[in-house]
C-alpha positions as CSV (number, residue, x, y, z in Angstrom):
1,X,10.0,13.4,9.6
2,X,10.8,9.8,8.7
3,X,7.8,8.0,7.4
4,X,7.4,4.2,7.2
5,X,5.8,2.5,4.2
6,X,4.8,-1.1,4.1
7,X,4.9,-2.7,0.6
8,X,2.7,-5.8,0.3
9,X,3.5,-7.3,-3.0
10,X,4.1,-10.9,-4.1
11,X,6.4,-10.1,-7.0
12,X,10.0,-9.8,-5.8
13,X,11.1,-7.5,-8.6
14,X,8.2,-5.1,-8.0
15,X,8.9,-5.0,-4.3
16,X,12.6,-4.4,-4.9
17,X,11.9,-1.6,-7.4
18,X,9.5,0.2,-5.1
19,X,11.7,-0.4,-2.1
20,X,14.7,1.1,-3.8
21,X,12.8,4.2,-4.9
22,X,11.3,4.8,-1.5
23,X,14.6,4.2,0.3
24,X,16.3,6.7,-2.0
25,X,13.7,9.3,-1.1
26,X,14.2,8.8,2.6
27,X,11.4,6.5,3.6
28,X,11.7,3.5,5.9
29,X,10.4,0.5,4.0
30,X,8.9,-2.7,5.3
31,X,8.0,-5.6,3.0
32,X,5.5,-8.4,3.0
33,X,5.0,-11.0,0.1
34,X,1.3,-11.7,0.6
35,X,-1.8,-10.3,2.2
36,X,-1.6,-12.5,5.4
37,X,2.0,-11.3,6.0
38,X,0.9,-7.8,5.2
39,X,-1.8,-7.8,7.8
40,X,0.7,-9.1,10.4
41,X,3.3,-6.5,9.5
42,X,0.7,-3.7,9.6
43,X,-0.5,-4.7,13.0
44,X,3.0,-5.0,14.3
45,X,4.5,-1.8,13.0
46,X,1.6,0.6,12.3
47,X,3.2,2.1,9.1
48,X,2.3,5.5,7.8
49,X,1.2,4.1,4.5
50,X,0.5,0.6,3.1
51,X,1.0,-0.1,-0.6
52,X,-1.1,-3.3,-1.2
53,X,-1.1,-5.4,-4.3
54,X,-4.6,-6.6,-5.2
55,X,-3.7,-10.1,-6.7
56,X,-1.6,-12.2,-4.4
57,X,-1.4,-15.8,-3.3
58,X,-2.5,-16.9,0.2
59,X,-4.6,-13.7,0.8
60,X,-5.5,-11.1,-1.8
61,X,-5.4,-7.3,-1.3
62,X,-9.2,-6.9,-1.0
63,X,-9.3,-9.5,1.9
64,X,-6.3,-8.0,3.6
65,X,-7.8,-4.4,3.3
66,X,-11.1,-5.6,4.8
67,X,-9.3,-7.2,7.8
68,X,-7.3,-4.0,8.4
69,X,-10.2,-1.7,8.0
70,X,-12.4,-3.8,10.3
71,X,-9.8,-3.9,13.1
72,X,-10.0,-0.9,15.5
73,X,-6.2,-1.0,15.8
74,X,-5.5,-0.7,12.1
75,X,-8.6,1.0,10.6
76,X,-6.8,4.4,10.5
77,X,-4.0,3.0,8.3
78,X,-3.8,4.7,4.9
79,X,-4.1,1.9,2.2
80,X,-3.1,2.4,-1.4
81,X,-3.9,-0.4,-3.9
82,X,-1.3,-1.5,-6.4
83,X,-3.0,-2.9,-9.4
84,X,-2.7,-3.7,-13.0
85,X,-6.5,-3.4,-13.2
86,X,-7.4,-0.5,-15.4
87,X,-10.9,-1.4,-16.5
88,X,-13.9,0.8,-16.1
89,X,-15.3,0.6,-12.6
90,X,-12.1,-0.8,-11.0
91,X,-11.2,2.5,-9.3
92,X,-14.7,2.7,-7.7
93,X,-14.4,-1.0,-6.6
94,X,-11.0,-0.4,-5.1
95,X,-12.2,2.7,-3.2
96,X,-15.4,1.0,-2.0
97,X,-13.2,-1.8,-0.6
98,X,-11.6,0.7,1.9
99,X,-8.5,1.7,-0.1
100,X,-7.6,5.4,0.1
101,X,-6.3,5.4,-3.5
102,X,-4.5,3.3,-6.0
103,X,-1.4,3.2,-8.1
104,X,-1.5,1.5,-11.5
105,X,1.2,-1.0,-12.4
106,X,3.6,-1.1,-13.9
107,X,4.6,1.9,-11.9
108,X,6.1,5.0,-13.5
109,X,9.4,5.3,-11.6
110,X,9.5,9.1,-12.1
111,X,6.0,9.7,-11.0
112,X,5.9,7.1,-8.2
113,X,7.7,9.1,-5.5
114,X,5.6,12.2,-6.2
115,X,2.4,10.1,-5.9
116,X,3.6,8.8,-2.6
117,X,4.4,12.3,-1.4
118,X,1.0,13.5,-2.4
119,X,-0.7,11.0,-0.1
120,X,1.2,12.5,2.8
121,X,0.4,16.1,1.8
122,X,-3.3,15.3,1.8
123,X,-3.2,15.4,5.6
124,X,-2.0,12.8,8.1
125,X,-4.9,11.8,10.3
126,X,-2.5,9.8,12.5
127,X,-0.6,12.9,14.0
């Protein structure tokens, strides 16, 4: 089954790297460069997974996640935070904001596709 993943990330190089890895592993990839565009793309396409950077211009990942989780049309989307935050309490803060998990940056290119696959193996509440 073909899965669609939306990458919401302001850094072009990070978007390109994740997109290349995910395309290689057979995923359909959509991209947005800030939280506002990410919300629009998520509403338009209803992806199977959203990878959302936390620190972005225009609209940060926390704000975008709140909008998506408060909207009945998008609240079921699986949101994964992309963050360079690694301080004590950050994981809890990210999960409390409505994210279903998080991936630390910089991403480990060997582990990244396995991590993505694991989110789908946990059960897809959209099917």
